[in-house]
C-alpha angles and dihedrals in degrees: 000000000000124000090250091054091049091048091050091047092050091048091048093051092044090051091052091050090049090050090051089053090050089049090055090049092055101033101039091121092060106107091203093057108124142158090259091056092048094045091049091051090049090050097237141100119277092245093051091044092052091048095049094042090051092049092050100043104020088235132087115248089251092051090050092048091050091049091053091048092048091049090053091045090055089055093048094046089065087071107078093194090071115080122218093258091055091048091049094050094046089052094051100257115140096218138017089235093058090044091053092048094049093042092051091048091050099043106021089237136080119252089252092052089049092048092049091049092050094045090049090052090048090052091047090052091049094068 
């Protein structure tokens, strides 16, 4: 294989990994989003997809998906009219219990603790 062919192949694979990341960014709330779906879209095996994604972004695809969901959850938790179940569902978590467990692991606080902290800060900034 020539250097040009290898370069094209690497660019093609990198492009597919980037598109998978973009897909996660826009479809994070889809509860059926999985590694198999992403790998299939990228046209590669799940193992190869995980390996390349990890090399490119220093996170596994699952870790990246969770980070996107947690980021969105933090935004939604600032709205006190949304309950935890609604936040969980809008972020792609199947249950509020799983959402709470993952959120606590990622942030070292429960969603309610985070919400209370944010709402307190919002009140402090109001005056």
